[in-house]
N, C-alpha and C positions, 0 to 999 in steps of 0.2 A: 572428631575422629583422630585417632593417633595413628601416625606411621612408625612408630617406634617398633624396633624388632631387635630380638636378641642374637640374630644373626648378621654380620655386617661383612663388607668386602673382605675376601673375595668370593665368600659362600653367595652373597648377593651381588649379582652384576647386571644392572638394569639395561645395559646395552646387549644382553644375551638374546633377548626377544626381539631386538631390532636388527638383527643379524641378517635375516633374509626376508623375502617381500612375504612369503606364506605366514611365517609367525608374526609379521606386521599386521597383516590382515587379520591374523585370528585374535589379537588382542585389541583391534581398533573399536574405541568406545561409541564413535558416532560414524554415520554414513550419509551421504548427500546422493539424493536420486532426484530425476525430473518430477515425482509427484511432490517433492518439497518447494517447487517454485510456482509464483503466481506472476504473471506477464502483464504489467502495466501498458497500456496503449492510449495513444490520442487520435481520436476521430474528427474528422471535420466533415462539412458538408460537400456535395458534389460529386462526381464521377471522375475516375482515373486522376485523382489528385493525390500528389506524393510532395510533401514539403519537408526539407531536413530542418532540424532543430539545430543552429549552430552553437549553442552552448552545450549540445549532448550529441556528439559526433556519432553517427550510426544510428540515431533515433529519429524516426519520422512521424510527421502527421499524415494520417492516411484517410482518404474517403472511404464510405463503407464499403464499396464494391471490392475495393484492395484489401480491406482489412478481413473481410470474410475469408479470402484466400490465406492471409496469414494465420487467420485462427484455425483452419484446417491444418496447417502444418504444425501449429503448436499442439493441437490435439494428437496428431501423429507422432509428436514428440515425445509423448506422454506426460505433457504439462496439464494438470487438471484444471485451472481456472485463469481466466484473463480479467483484470480490472481496467474499467472503461473511463476514460476522462475527455471531456468534449472540449473542442475548440469552436467558441460560439462567436458569432459574428457580432461586431461592436454595435450593429444596428438593433440587435435584440436583447442587448444589455440595457437594464433600467435600474432605478434607486431600489425597486422592491422585488425585483428578480422573477417577474412573472413568468419568464421562458422556464424557468427550472422546472415548473411542474406543468408542462403543456403536453397534451398527450402525443401531439405531433412535433414534439421536440426533437433534436437531434440524438440524444441519449436513448428516448423510448423507442424512437425507430429503429435504432441501432440495435437494440436489445432484441425487438422482435425478430429483425432479420438475421441476426447472429444465432439465436435460440432455434430458428427455423431451418438454417445452413447446417449448424453444427451443435445440436441438441445435447451431445455428450460433453460439450465443454461448459464448466461452470462461469457464469457470467457475474461478475461483481460490479455494483456501480457506486460511484462516489456521490454522496448526498452531503452537498455543502454548495454554497451559494455564490463563491468568489468567481466562479466562470462566467456567471449572469449578472453580476452587479456593476454598475457603472462606476463604482468607487473602489472596486476590487476586494471589499472585505468579505468574510464568509457569513455575515447577516445583514440585517436591516439596521440602519444606523439613525441616530437622532440629530437635532440640528448642529450638534457639537462634534459629531462624528462618531460617538461611542456605539458601539454595537448592542443593540437591545436584545437581550437573552430569549424572553418569553414570546416577543413579536417575531423573532426569528425562528424559534421552534414552530410556531404556527405554519410557516412557509415550508420548512423542513419535512412536516407531516405530510404535506401535500406532495412535495417532491418524491420522499420515500414511496408514498402510495402508489404515484404514477409509474414509478420503476418497476415494483412489485406486480403491478397490474399489466405491466408490458412483457412481464416473464423474466425479471431478473432473478437469480437464484439466492443473490445476497446483496443487501443494502448495506454500504458502509459510511456511516456518519463519521465525517472527518473535521467537522465544523468546531467541536469542542464547547458547544453550548451546554449548560446545565440541564439535566432533565430530559434531555431530547431523546435518549434511548427509551425510557418508559414510555413516553407519549408515542413513538413509534412502534414500539411493541403492541400498546393498546389498540392503536388504530388498525395494524395488520391482522390482529385477533378479530377485531370487530368485522372486518371485511372478509373473513374466512380464509386470509392468506398466512395460515398458521405455519407452513413450511418455508416460509421466506425467512431466510436467516439474516441476524443482524452481526456484521463485523464491526465492532466499535473501535474507532480511532480513540482509544480512552487515555494514553499517555502520549499526545501529541505536542512536542515542544516547540515554543517560539524560537525557531533556529534560523542560521544563517545559511543553511544548506539547502535551502528549497529554491534558491534563485532561478536555476534552469528551468525547473517545472513551471515557475510562473511565466517565463518566457514562453515555454511549449503550449500552455494553454491561453496565451494572450491576456493574463492579469496583471502582469507585471506594470504595464504602463498606466493602467487605471488605479493600483494601488499607489503608485508614486512613492513619497518619502514615508508613507503613513507605515505602521507596523501592526502585529496581531498580539502584542504582549498582554492585552487586557483580557484575554480568552485562550489563548494557547499557554503551554506551561512554561515556567521558569526554567531554563538549563540546568540551573544549581540545584534542582530538587528533585530528591528520590523517594522520600517518605510519600509525599504528595501524589506520586505516581499510583502508588498501591492504594491509595484512598481513592483516587478516580477510576481505577479498574475496578475495585470492590464497588462501587456505587454503580457502576454500568452493568456489572454481572446481576446485581439485585435488581435492576431494572428491566433485565431480559435479554442483554447479549448473550450471544451464542459463542462469539470468538472475541477476542481482544487485540489490540494492536499497539505497538510502540513505534513510534516515529520521531526522528530519524533512526538509522538502524545502529551501524558499527560504534559511533561514538556514544550509544545508549545501551550497550549490551549488558552493562551491569543492571539496567532496568529490568530488561528481557530475562535475566537469570533470576532476580527476585521476584518478578510476576509468577513465573513457572514454578519457583520454589515453594512460595508462599501460597499461592492461590490454585496451582496446579490445575488450570484451565487452558483450552486451546489459545495458544499464544503465537502471534505473527509479528513481525516486524518489517519494516520498508527500508530498503536500500536506497536511500532517496537521490534525486537528480545531481545534488552536488557531490555526493560520494561516486556517482556514476561518472561525473565529469572529471573529478580528479583521477580516477583509474585511467580514464581514457586519455587525458594529457599525459600522464606517465608513460602508457603504452605507446603512444605516438611519438614520444621523444626517445623511445628505446630504454627507458629507465628501469621497467619493471617487464617481466615476461607475461604476456596478456593472458594466456590460457590457464596457466599454473596459478596466478594470482586471482582470476576470476573464480575458479573453484576453491581456492583456500579462502577467499573472502566469504564465499557462502557457506562453506563447512565450520566457519567461525559462528555463525549464526546458530546453526544446530548445535554446537557444543554449548552455546550460552543458554539454550532451552527452547529456541525458538521451532515451532511445529512446522512453519513455512515461512517464505520470504517473497515478497514484492521485491522483484528485480528487473531492471531494464536489460539484463544478461540472461534473462531465462531462456530465450531460444537458443543462445550461443552455448550457455552452459549444458543444456539438454543434449545438444549435439555432441559435446565433448564428453559428457556421461555415458553416451552410446558407443563410444570407440572401444 
């Protein structure tokens, strides 16, 4: 596209349309609304339990009874969906992550209760094994610690099916195992759960921005000094992301995810431009923690920066954003 014109300054004054609020709004290319937001939450067992996450100021782990109250508020703010992440007791973690697909597990119970209490709110569940494994990896490992792809997919199938049977609207495989989207789609079809949507974490990078999240779900200590580079993507790669997304779409994904968010907005833009599918991004825990540190030190204006950061996702092509700022942003947008 060429922006050459026969008319130059002063006939063309770009600032003319920026002069007043009404004209700025008339020419605005992207807008942010509560409908663009997905709220990630951490649920733990028990009642009337509320635990702060030290590395994520303002974020709490909540017991289900308190989470239901928060979910009602999210619905009333116009937020369409909530993404559920469990805090699993260490006694329930194992090498083979059997608790991940227990019908009476924390996620499965939470989904049933949330859909009963707030049926209008979409419930998205994380399909990955790291909250349930004693070693902190997203899959089943061999004697050398290598994550076994096909063996892991067998367990992910059981986990996704248990979430769907509990009433999850969307299952979101975040594990980055090859072929798991096709296998999950097939089992959902076989069990007549044809309307359970799949949000594939298709371009999930082996990023250092995830640290606070691992603290929040309690997998950091289990993982120790190990990493996830043999299955999550190299941050240096962009073309590979398009390949990953295309494969997941071909296998039956309804939506795709890029994670992390702001450092990878170029990937979001390319996915949206080249594949033109429902595309989402995750403003991850490290991004949240950095913002909060700047806010608490008075280095940045909190409300304005929160909304600007989220608008950037929209400009890059994201149809929606998973963000820990969801409720705060929705309140701001309502003003």
